[in-house]
N, C-alpha and C positions, 0 to 999 in steps of 0.2 A: 880316809876321805878319799877316793878318787875324784879327776877333773868333773865328770861328769854331774859325778852326786853333786859337789860344790856348786857346779852353774844352775843345778835343779833346786837347792836348798831353798826355802822360804820361810817368811814368817807366819803364823798362825793367825786367823782372824780375831781369836781372843787374845794373842799375844798385842795384836797392835791395839784392839779396844781398849785393853786394860793399861797399855803404854799411853794412849790418849787420854785416858782418865788420869794418870800421874803426870803430866808433861808439864810443865809450867817454863818453857822455852818461849812463849809469846804470851802476851796479854790479849785477853778475848775481850774484843772491843766492836765487833762488828756484828750488826744485826742483821734482819731480814732485808730492810730496803737498802741497805750500806750492799750487802752481798749480791742484791739484784741488780743494783746500779753497776757493780764490777761486770756483772754478765752484759747486761745492756751495752755498758760502754766499750765491753770487747767485740761485741757481735755488730751494733751501729758505726759504719764509718764509711769509708770510701764505698762501700758497696751500695749504699744508698744514696750517696752522693755523685758517684760518678759510675759504678756498673750497670745500673736498672739502666739509663739512659744509653750508655754505649751497647749493651747487650741487643737492646731492643733496635738499635740502628743494625748492629754487623750480624744478629743471628735470628732471633725470633719475633722482630717487629713487637706489636701490642700482645702477645702471647709471652712475652717477658714476665708477666704474672704469672701465668702456667710454669715456666722455668723456676721461679722463687718457690711455687708450692711442690714442683717434684723435688728439688735443692733441699725443701725446708722436711719432707717426710724421711727423706736421710739421715739429716740431720737429726729431726727428733727421735730416730730409732735408738741413735749412741745418746742423746741427752736423756731418754728413759734410763738407760744402763748406766750413765754416769751420776744419775741420781740414786739409783739402789746403792751403787757403791760410795757414795758419798754420805748417805745416811746408815750404812753399815760400818764402814771404816773411816771414821773422821780426823783422818790425820794429813798433815801436810805433805805435798807430793802428787796428786791427783792421781794420773794413769801410770805412775811409775809404782807408785806405792801400792794399787790395787795390784799391778801386774806381779809386784814381790808376795803378795799375800796369796796367788792363785797359782802363777805361771813359774815362777821359781827367780833366782837372783839374776841370772843372765839377760834373760829376755827383759826383766825390769832394769837392768841396766842399758840396755840398747835403747828401749823406750823413753827412759831418763835421759840418757845421752842426744838423743835425736829431739826432743820435746825442749832440751836447753838451747841449741842451735836455732829451731825453730821459732820459737818465742823471740828471741833477740833478734834474728831477721826479720822478724813482722814489726818489732818497736823500729830498725833501720829503716823499711821500707815506708810506713809509715810517718816517720820524721820526715823524709824525703817529699812525699806528698804533700804533709803539712808545710813545709818549706814556701811549696809552690803557691799554694793559697794565700800565706801570708804575703808573699810578693805580688801578687796580684791585687790586693789589697792595698797595700803600699804604694805600689805604682799608680792607683786610682787617686791616692792621696799626693801624688807628686813625688814620694821619695823611692829612690833607686840606691840599690846596692852597686858597691863597685864590682866590676864584671868577675873579678877573680872570685867575689864570695858570693856569686848568683848561685853556682851550680858545681856538682863536683866534676872532675876530670870524665873527660869521654873516653870511651873504652880505647880510642885509637889513640888518645893522648897519654892514658895510663902506659899501653903498649909501646909507645915511644921512649917514656922515661925509663922503663924495664928494660928497654935495650940499649938504652945510655948505659945505665950501672952493667949489665952482665954482657954487653956486646952483641953481635949480630948473630955470631955462631954459623955463618954459613948462609944464613937467611937474607931476604932481602932487606934493606935498610927501609924503616917507615917514617915516612914524612914527617917532618916538625908538626908541633901543634898548630890550627887553625883559628882557634878561639883562647880567649884568657880564662876560661872558666879553670878554677883550680881546688876549690874547698866550699863544699855547701855550710856556711856558717849558721844560717838559722837552724838547719835541720840537726847540727851537731850540738847547738846551745839548747835546744828543745829536750833532747835525749838527755843531758846532762841536769837540766834543772827538774825533769822527771825522776830521774835516780836521785836527786837530793831531796826532792818531797818524801819519797817512799825511804828513805833514809831515817829522815828526822823521826816521824810517827806515822805510824800506819793509819792511827783514826785522823789526824790532821788530813792524809792524803785523800782517805776516803770520803770525807766530809767534802772535801774539794771537789772530786771524783763525781761524787753523787750531786753536785752545784752543778758540775759542767755537764753529765748527762743530762739534767732534768732542762738544761738550754737547749740541747741537742733534739731531745723530745719535743718541747715546742716549738722549734724550729721546722720539725718533721709535721708536727700537727698544722702548722700554719701551711705549709706547704698543698696539704691534703684539703683542708678546710677552704682555703681562697681558691687553690685549683679547682674545686669541684663546679664553682660557679664559671667555669670558662672550658668547659669539657664539650668537646663535639663529637658526638657518637660516629660522624663520618669518618673520623679519625682510627677509630678501631675497625675500618672495615679495610681489606679482611682480616678477622684477627689474628690467622695464621697466614702470613702471606707465602704465596707459591713459591716452590724452590727455585734456587737459580744458581749458576756456577760463574763465577769469574773468570777474567782472562786468563790469571794463574792457574785455574784448576778447582779451585778452593769453593766449596758449596755453602750455600747462606739459605736462611728462611726453612720452611716446610718444618716437618716435625722433628727432622732431624737435627735443624737449625735450634727449635726449642731444647731437645737433648744437650745440645752443645752449650747453649746458654746456661742450662741447668748446672753444668759440670765448672764453668766459670763462677756463676755466682752463689755456688756451694760455699767458696771461701770467703763469702761475707754473712752465712748465718751460721759459723762456729765463733768462738771467741768465750763461750760460757763456761768450758773448762777450767778457765782461768782461775772462776772464782773459785774451783774446787780446792787450788792449792793454797787458800788461805783457810784451809778447814780450822787449823788450831788457833787461829785469831776470831773465830767466831763465838758467839755468844752460847749460843744454842745449837752446835752443828748438825745433829742427828735430824733434829725437826727441822731447820731453817734450809741447809744445803740443798736438799731435794726441792724443796720449794723455789728456792733463787734459781736454781737451774732452768726449772719447766716456765715459770715466768718470766725469765728472762727473755728465753727463745720464742715463748710463745708473743709477748708484746714485740718485739723483733720481727717476727713473722709478721704480723697484722700491719704493722706500719711498712715494711717492705712490699707488701701487696697493693696496699691503698695509694703509696707511692708511684708503682709502676702503673696501676691503672689511671693516674691524676696525669702523668707525663705524657704518656701516649693518646691522651684524650684531648690535652690542650695544644698538642702541637704534633705533626706527622714525624712517625718515628724515624724516619731518614732525616731529621734534625737535630736528632740527640746522640749524636757520635762525639761530643767535646770533651774536654777533659773535667768540666764543671757544667756538665749538661742539666742538671736541675736549674742552676742560676740562669744558662742559656733560654733555657725554655720558657721562664717569667719574662726575660727579657726581650723574648721574640713575640710576647702579646703586650708589650708597653708596659709591665709592671716594674719598672726600675727598682723602686724600691724594695719590694719583695726579693729582687734578684740579689741585690746587695745585702741584707737581712738574711738570707739563706747562706750567702756566701761568710758572713761573720760567723752564723750559727755553725757551718761546716768547719771553720777553723777552731773555735772551741772545742766542739763536739768531738773531733777527732783526736782530741789531747787526751779524750778517755781512754781511748784502743791504747795508745803508748801507755798509759796507767796500767792498766789491765794485763797485757803481755810483759811489761819488765817485772810488776808484782809476781806473775805466774813462773818468770824464768829465775828471778831471785829465791825464790820457795823452793822450786824444783832442784837447784843447786845446792840449798842449804839441806835439803833432804838426802840428797846425795851422799855429802859431806857427812852428817851426822850417821848415815848407817855404815860409814869408812871406807864407800866406796871411791870416794876423794879424800884428800885433807883433810883431818879434822879443822884445821886454820880456818876453813871456809864456815864451818858451822858455829863460828863464835856470835852469840846475840851481845849487841851493843847495850852495855849496863844502863846506860840512861836513856836510849830511844827503846830499846826494845824492841829491836828489829835486826834482820841477818844483813848489818850494814857491809861488810865486806864484798861477798858478792854482789850486793845491788852497786856499791861504787863501781866495781871492776864491768859490771855490764853496762853501767851509763857510760865510761869511757870508752869501751869496746863498740857498741852502738854508733857513740859520738864520732869514732873515727870511722867506721862503715857508711854512716849516713854521708858524712861530710866528703868523703875520699871517691866511693863507689857510685857509679851509675845504677839509676834503680832500677835497669833489666838485669844488670850483674847481679843484684842480689836478690831480686824477686824470683829469679830461676831455682831456688832452694827452698823458698816457702809452700807450703801446704802438704809435701809428702811427708813431713812429720806428724801433721793433726791426723790426716787420714790412716798413717801406720798406728797412731795411739787408739783411733777409733775401733779400727779392727780387735787391737789387744783387748779394747775395754768392752765390745760386744761379745767376744771368745769368751772372756774371764768369768763375766757375770753369769755366762748361764753354766760354765763348769762348774762356778761356785754354788750355784742352786741344786745342780745335782749331788753334788757332796755332801754339802752342808745346807739341806733343806729346811732344817729348824732353828736356824739361827736367827736369833729376832732382828727383824728388818724393820726400821722407821718409814721407809717406803721400798713398795715391790712393784718393779716394771710389769704392766699387764700384758696378757701374750708374749712372755717371753721367748717362748719356744718359736715362734713367728719375729718377733721385734728382734731379737739378738742376730739370726742368720741375714737377716734384709739389712741391717747395720753393716755387717760384713760385707754383703754384695754391693750395695751404693757406696762404700769405701774402695773396693776392690774396681768398679767400672769405672769412678773418678779417677783412679790411680792409671789405669791402664787404659781406658776409653771403651766404646762402643763399638763392635765391628757392623758397617751399613753398607749395605747394596744397592745402587742407583743405575741410572743408565751409564754412569760413567765408572763403573765396576765397584770392587770393594774397597773402603776405606775405614779410618779409624775414626771417630766423632768422640770429641772429647779427650780427656786424658791429658798426662802431664809431659811435657817436652823429654825428649831423651838424655839432654846434657842433665835434667833435673837427677835423673838416677844415677848417671854418674859421676857427679858430685856428691850424691847422696852415699853412695859407695866408699868413696873417700872418706866421708865423715863417719861412716861406720867401721872403717877397717881401723882409724885412728883410735876410736871409742874401743875395740877389743883390744889394740895392743895397750891402752891405760887398763881396761879392766884385768886382763891375764897379767899384767906386769906390776901392777898396784892394787886395785880393789879387791880382786879376789883373797890374797894374803892378807888384808887390812880391814876387810868386811868383820863386822860386830859379831855376824854369827860366827865368823871364823876365831874371832878371839875368845868368843865364849865355849 
């Protein structure tokens, strides 16, 4: 078999369905509501507590609600494709497994390798943000950590230490650190605790996650129900503020601002894909997985739009640029008790994001190892707990080190491109499979797939590369990911190719058979 043939080999849908029925690697303990809670937990986080207000202040004004609707439409296209695949192939691995079934082993490896880093970095980024919320609450109670334990090193401090280790090498010497920040203890600790929870028993973690998501949703409903009484319609006028260009030549507001806001908040309306990685732990996967995907996105979108309208209605959008915009908005109208309540709900609620994405990363790692593309040592299920303990523990340590040592900006630059790439794969693969095997029984069929699938691909491409936009100041790129993201993504993919061609291709279970 030639190299190209080996790269394109795939598992048939019938083979995957048969394996799903026979496999006993995991205990089936997750019901519909626990799966939905994982999805909601992955979606609702900093997007609702931070991004809604920040994008209203920076780009969209009150029309940030339209930004969420546009982003939600793109995410819904991918969600419908995920739902069809989840009912058709209820196997651990999510987009990796779906790609393996349709587009071949190499494409599957690329997307699995991609999502492995993506999910791990999401955990690290959220842990860093979670630490900030916790320290604000501790500070209000008069408790302060030592300066070295409050935050990670700045980028300049890290460069200084690297220069001390490796030398200047002809460059200019970097000045010594100007602050005492060295390691974000709280961010590292919460990463390790979530890993421990996921290692012990999946159902214990799922119950805890369901409780946390319930508290988070109650907090969001409190924002909407109480805030509705303080809305002033004058704050919504104009709903789409006139386009302006600042001193740096950067445009804000207008319809271009609404689209820019959509490209940013899009990253707050995915996360439902994490629940599909737990397919083999679902009690009734073919029935419950599609429902959970669509239900979690629907609930999240309703809450996002409602919070956006309330926030921009109770105060002018220009006041919403802070890191805790929801709490600050209610503080500005004298509701201190609600401001504190929201901060507590945010701290508790964001924990569910950590749970969802670390669960997803561990299951994808397990699936890659079970198929032979990574060493089989990682595919060991703990005999007592019934969880993929080895990859979970390693991910816990890795994310703790990343969250503790690296600045959030350095970590966040790699987040998002992986998920958008997965969306492109899923939306393409589900249409290809519908054409190839139209008569395979499906527990859920995405409606109008010939339209939904291309739209999902188009939305993802636009959010990766941006939208060309012309105004009085000439052509510019609206939205899209920063170029440094592409550079680091290419490096990670190159490392993945070395591992695949050096190990995975020869040790693949299909190769062994």
